[in-house]
C-alpha positions as CSV (number, residue, x, y, z in Angstrom):
1,M,100.0,109.5,128.3
2,G,96.9,107.0,127.3
3,S,94.6,110.2,127.0
4,T,97.2,111.8,124.7
5,L,97.2,108.8,122.4
6,A,93.5,108.4,122.4
7,V,93.2,112.1,121.2
8,L,96.3,111.7,118.9
9,F,95.2,108.7,117.0
10,S,91.6,109.0,117.0
11,A,90.4,107.6,113.4
12,S,90.6,110.9,111.6
13,T,88.6,111.7,108.6
14,F,88.5,114.6,106.1
15,I,85.4,116.9,106.5
16,S,83.5,117.3,103.4
17,T,82.7,121.2,102.8
18,T,82.2,123.7,100.0
19,I,85.6,125.0,99.5
20,I,87.2,127.5,97.1
21,Q,90.8,126.0,96.5
22,Q,93.8,128.2,95.1
23,K,96.6,126.0,94.1
24,S,100.4,126.9,95.2
25,V,103.7,126.0,93.5
26,Y,104.4,123.6,96.4
27,G,101.6,120.9,96.0
28,I,99.7,122.7,98.9
29,E,96.1,124.1,98.4
30,N,94.9,127.2,100.5
31,S,91.3,125.8,101.2
32,M,88.6,128.0,103.0
33,T,84.9,128.2,102.8
34,A,83.3,131.3,101.4
35,E,82.2,132.3,104.8
36,Q,85.7,131.9,106.1
37,M,87.5,134.2,103.7
38,T,87.0,137.2,105.4
39,S,87.1,136.1,109.0
40,E,89.5,133.1,109.5
41,P,93.3,132.3,108.7
42,V,93.8,130.3,105.3
43,Q,93.7,126.7,106.0
44,M,96.4,124.9,104.1
45,K,95.8,121.4,102.6
46,Q,98.4,119.1,101.2
47,D,97.8,118.3,97.6
48,L,99.9,115.1,97.0
49,S,99.0,112.5,94.4
50,K,98.9,108.6,94.9
51,T,99.0,109.1,98.7
52,N,97.3,105.8,99.1
53,I,98.1,102.8,96.7
54,P,97.3,99.1,97.1
55,V,100.4,97.1,98.1
56,T,100.2,93.0,97.6
57,L,102.4,90.8,99.6
58,P,102.8,87.1,99.5
59,L,101.5,85.1,102.7
60,I,103.9,82.5,104.4
61,N,102.0,79.8,106.0
62,G,103.1,78.1,109.4
63,Y,102.0,76.7,112.6
64,V,101.1,78.0,116.0
65,K,99.6,75.5,118.7
66,G,98.7,73.1,116.2
67,H,96.8,75.4,114.0
68,E,97.6,77.0,110.5
69,V,98.7,80.6,110.4
70,S,99.6,83.1,107.7
71,Y,102.3,85.9,107.9
72,I,104.4,88.3,106.0
73,T,108.2,88.7,106.3
74,T,109.3,92.1,105.7
75,E,112.7,92.6,107.3
76,A,115.6,90.4,108.6
77,S,118.7,91.4,110.8
78,D,121.0,89.2,108.5
79,K,121.9,90.1,105.0
80,K,122.2,86.7,103.6
81,V,119.0,85.7,105.4
82,A,117.1,88.8,103.7
83,D,118.4,88.2,100.3
84,H,117.4,84.3,100.7
85,L,113.8,85.3,101.9
86,T,113.4,87.8,99.1
87,N,114.3,85.3,96.5
88,L,112.0,82.7,98.2
89,T,109.0,85.0,98.3
90,G,109.6,87.3,95.5
91,A,108.9,90.2,97.5
92,R,111.7,92.4,99.1
93,V,112.7,91.4,102.5
94,T,114.9,94.5,103.8
95,Y,118.2,93.9,105.4
96,A,117.6,95.8,108.9
97,P,120.7,95.2,111.2
98,S,118.9,97.4,113.7
99,L,116.5,94.8,114.6
100,N,119.5,93.0,116.3
101,Y,119.1,95.5,119.2
102,T,115.4,94.4,119.8
103,P,115.4,93.9,123.8
104,A,114.7,90.1,124.7
105,A,111.4,91.3,126.2
106,S,110.3,92.2,122.8
107,L,110.9,89.0,121.0
108,G,108.9,85.9,120.3
109,N,110.4,82.6,118.9
110,I,110.1,80.9,115.6
111,Y,111.4,77.6,114.8
112,E,112.7,76.8,111.4
113,F,113.6,73.3,110.1
114,K,117.0,72.4,108.7
115,N,115.9,68.8,107.7
116,G,113.1,66.3,107.9
117,I,109.8,66.4,106.3
118,K,109.7,68.3,102.8
119,G,107.7,71.3,102.8
120,T,107.4,75.0,102.1
121,G,109.6,76.2,105.1
122,P,112.5,78.6,104.2
123,E,115.0,75.6,103.8
124,G,112.6,73.4,101.8
125,F,111.3,71.4,104.7
126,Q,108.1,71.8,106.8
127,P,106.7,75.2,107.5
128,N,107.9,77.2,110.5
129,V,106.5,77.1,113.9
130,A,105.7,80.2,116.2
131,D,105.2,80.3,119.6
132,S,102.3,82.5,119.8
133,Q,99.8,84.3,117.6
134,P,97.7,87.7,118.2
135,G,95.7,87.7,121.1
136,D,98.3,85.8,123.2
137,P,99.7,87.7,125.8
138,G,103.1,87.0,124.7
139,Y,102.7,87.6,121.0
140,S,105.3,89.8,119.0
141,P,105.8,90.3,115.4
142,V,109.5,90.3,116.0
143,W,110.8,86.8,116.1
144,R,114.3,85.3,117.0
145,I,114.9,82.4,114.6
146,N,115.7,78.9,116.1
147,L,117.1,76.1,113.8
148,V,115.7,72.8,114.4
149,E,117.5,69.4,113.1
150,W,116.4,66.1,113.4
151,K,119.2,63.7,114.6
152,Q,120.3,60.8,112.6
153,G,118.2,57.6,113.0
154,I,115.3,59.4,114.0
155,A,112.2,59.2,111.5
156,P,111.1,62.8,111.1
157,R,107.4,64.0,111.5
158,E,105.6,67.0,111.2
159,L,105.5,69.1,114.1
160,K,102.9,71.9,114.7
161,S,103.7,73.6,118.0
162,E,106.5,74.7,120.2
163,T,105.4,72.4,122.8
164,D,105.8,69.3,120.4
165,I,109.2,70.8,119.3
166,V,110.4,71.1,122.9
167,A,109.1,67.6,123.9
168,A,111.0,66.1,120.8
169,R,114.2,67.9,121.9
170,D,113.7,66.5,125.7
171,K,113.3,62.9,124.0
172,G,116.7,63.3,122.3
173,E,115.1,63.3,118.8
174,L,116.2,66.6,117.6
175,S,118.5,69.8,118.5
176,I,117.3,73.5,118.8
177,E,119.9,76.2,118.3
178,P,119.1,79.8,118.5
179,A,120.2,81.7,115.5
180,N,121.6,85.2,115.9
181,V,118.9,86.1,113.4
182,I,115.9,88.5,114.0
183,V,112.9,88.7,111.7
184,N,109.8,90.8,111.4
185,C,106.9,88.6,110.6
186,P,103.6,90.3,111.3
187,F,100.6,87.8,111.4
188,V,97.9,88.2,108.8
189,K,95.5,85.2,109.8
190,W,95.6,83.0,112.7
191,N,93.4,80.7,114.4
192,G,90.0,82.6,115.2
193,G,91.2,85.9,113.6
194,S,92.9,87.9,111.0
195,L,93.9,91.5,110.2
196,K,90.8,93.9,109.9
197,E,89.7,94.3,106.3
198,R,88.4,97.9,105.3
199,E,84.9,98.2,104.5
200,D,85.3,100.6,101.7
201,K,88.1,99.4,99.7
202,T,88.3,102.0,97.2
203,L,91.4,104.1,97.6
204,T,91.8,107.9,96.9
205,D,94.2,110.6,97.5
206,E,91.8,111.6,100.5
207,T,91.2,108.1,102.0
208,A,91.1,108.2,105.9
209,Y,94.0,106.6,107.5
210,G,92.2,104.3,110.2
211,G,89.4,101.9,110.0
212,G,91.7,98.9,108.7
213,Q,94.8,98.5,106.9
214,V,94.1,95.4,104.8
215,L,92.1,95.7,101.4
216,S,91.8,92.0,100.8
217,I,93.3,88.5,102.0
218,D,93.3,85.8,99.2
219,T,94.1,82.4,100.5
220,K,93.6,81.0,97.2
221,K,96.6,83.1,95.8
222,N,98.3,83.1,99.2
223,Q,98.5,86.8,99.3
224,V,97.3,89.9,101.1
225,T,97.0,93.6,99.9
226,F,97.6,96.2,102.3
227,V,96.9,100.0,102.0
228,G,100.3,101.6,101.2
229,H,100.6,105.1,102.9
230,R,102.9,107.8,101.1
231,G,105.3,109.3,103.5
232,F,108.7,111.4,103.5
233,A,112.0,109.6,103.8
234,P,114.8,111.5,105.5
235,D,115.9,113.3,102.5
236,G,112.5,114.3,101.7
237,S,112.0,111.8,98.8
238,T,108.6,109.6,98.7
239,I,108.4,106.3,100.8
240,Y,105.4,104.0,101.2
241,Y,104.8,101.6,104.2
242,I,102.1,99.7,105.6
243,A,100.9,99.2,109.2
244,T,100.4,95.9,110.9
245,D,100.4,96.2,114.7
246,A,100.9,98.7,117.6
247,S,102.0,98.6,121.2
248,V,99.1,100.8,122.5
249,K,95.4,99.2,122.3
250,D,93.6,102.4,121.6
251,L,96.1,103.2,118.8
252,A,95.8,99.6,117.5
253,D,91.9,99.5,117.4
254,A,91.9,103.0,115.6
255,L,94.3,102.0,112.9
256,G,92.5,98.6,112.7
257,V,95.9,96.6,113.4
258,V,96.9,94.1,115.9
259,F,97.6,95.1,119.5
260,A,101.1,93.9,120.1
261,N,102.0,95.1,123.7
262,K,105.2,93.1,123.7
263,T,106.9,95.5,121.4
264,S,106.8,98.4,123.6
265,S,110.3,97.7,125.4
266,S,111.7,98.3,122.2
267,L,110.8,102.0,122.3
268,K,114.1,103.1,124.0
269,S,116.3,100.8,122.3
270,G,118.2,100.7,119.0
271,A,115.8,98.5,117.4
272,S,113.3,101.6,116.8
273,S,113.4,104.6,114.5
274,D,111.5,107.9,114.9
275,L,108.3,108.6,112.8
276,F,107.1,112.3,112.9
277,V,103.2,112.5,112.9
278,F,101.6,115.7,112.8
279,T,98.8,116.5,114.8
280,N,97.6,119.9,113.4
281,G,98.5,122.2,110.6
282,I,98.2,121.4,106.8
283,K,95.4,119.0,106.2
284,G,96.3,115.7,104.5
285,T,96.7,111.9,104.6
286,G,98.9,111.4,107.6
287,P,97.4,109.2,110.5
288,M,95.6,112.3,112.2
289,G,94.2,113.8,108.9
290,F,97.1,116.3,108.5
291,Q,100.6,116.2,106.5
292,A,102.0,112.8,105.5
293,S,104.4,111.6,108.2
294,V,108.2,111.9,108.0
295,A,110.7,109.0,108.7
296,S,113.8,109.4,110.4
297,T,115.4,106.6,108.4
298,N,115.1,104.8,105.3
299,A,115.2,101.2,104.1
300,G,118.6,100.2,103.1
301,E,120.1,102.5,105.8
302,E,122.1,100.8,108.8
303,A,119.7,102.4,111.5
304,Y,116.7,101.5,109.5
305,S,113.8,99.9,111.5
306,P,110.2,99.0,110.8
307,L,109.5,99.6,114.5
308,W,108.5,103.4,114.7
309,G,108.5,105.2,117.9
310,I,105.8,107.9,117.2
311,Q,106.8,111.6,117.6
312,A,103.8,113.8,118.0
313,T,104.6,116.9,116.1
314,T,102.3,120.0,116.8
315,W,102.5,123.6,115.4
316,K,102.0,126.2,118.1
317,D,100.1,128.3,115.5
318,P,98.6,125.9,112.8
319,S,97.7,128.8,110.6
320,H,101.5,129.4,110.1
321,A,102.1,125.5,109.4
322,Q,104.4,124.6,106.4
323,L,104.9,121.6,104.6
324,L,108.0,119.7,106.3
325,T,109.5,116.8,104.3
326,T,112.7,116.0,106.3
327,P,113.5,115.6,110.1
328,K,116.2,118.6,109.6
329,E,113.0,120.9,108.7
330,I,111.0,119.6,111.6
331,S,114.2,119.9,114.2
332,S,114.8,123.5,112.8
333,M,111.4,124.5,113.3
334,A,111.3,123.0,116.8
335,S,114.5,125.0,117.6
336,E,112.7,128.2,116.5
337,G,109.9,127.4,118.7
338,K,107.5,127.0,115.9
339,L,106.5,123.6,116.9
340,T,106.6,120.9,119.6
341,I,107.7,117.2,119.4
342,E,106.3,114.8,122.0
343,I,107.4,111.2,122.5
344,A,103.9,109.5,122.3
345,G,105.1,106.4,124.0
346,A,103.9,104.0,121.2
347,I,105.4,101.6,118.7
348,V,103.8,101.0,115.3
349,N,105.1,98.2,113.1
350,C,105.4,100.2,109.7
351,P,107.6,98.1,107.2
352,F,108.5,100.1,104.3
353,V,107.5,98.3,101.1
354,E,108.6,98.5,97.4
355,V,106.1,99.7,94.8
356,P,106.3,99.6,91.0
357,S,108.5,102.1,89.4
358,S,105.6,103.6,87.4
359,T,103.9,104.6,90.9
């Protein structure tokens, strides 16, 4: 499986060549070199606009092991929490009840203060504290919220690590209550590292998928700008998503995201959804340089999850590839023996994001 992924997610780029293009009515081009026109099958090329767009999200500051970190919050398993965080950050936090099915082995712990020192935390007190950061064996971007409350008569102080919080609890100074809420909070900056920024920050409709998913990290404005990738929702409509981490290291390195092996146990759970990634066929801006990916669920649906199990979708005869925009079309082609679908054995964290209506 490792070799499959290494081939599947090598950082594909579009090969420049002199081509003759004939537009079709479906937004696809028939692209061939002059020499190929008489000897090779037509190579189809996807012709979508705004396939890559900048998406700016607010950073949230917290602590890990005494150090300040910054992360984004994109989904929550509780609607009230999702709505509260949306209002607090000014960016959509999607209600994703499927996260409740995340296996315990895939979860980290984040501590939220209900009282104490005033600050920028979700309830108006000190910032949240997480148990790990990228690079730690136990790191996961998917967190179970633990509510921390100082007891009466105790002078509160700012705590910056899980160790300090647990020690204060053991002294009887505060209580820790696990909440039945799971949040997706991928890290952007942490002690000693950050998400990889792209060297070429100019986005076009043919920008390669790999090489980093961040355009800029602005610590003064406390915001991060990602590459938003265009894809298809289950009904064939346009969606945009970002990529933050992957459960397989070769894949994470190719995309330029965080390696988070801990999320791999969610692959066969109700906490993950399917993302169909094409390994050949129509040239385009998908992860492998072929057509855009197709999602099995959409934000707002009960089954939606940002944790995507990659389904490697391969045409048996690439010269007869068609643009597919729904899981139903993909399933139909598979049943006719025209393509194969292979579970790639990887989870990629790809939250769907809102974009301006003019996009």
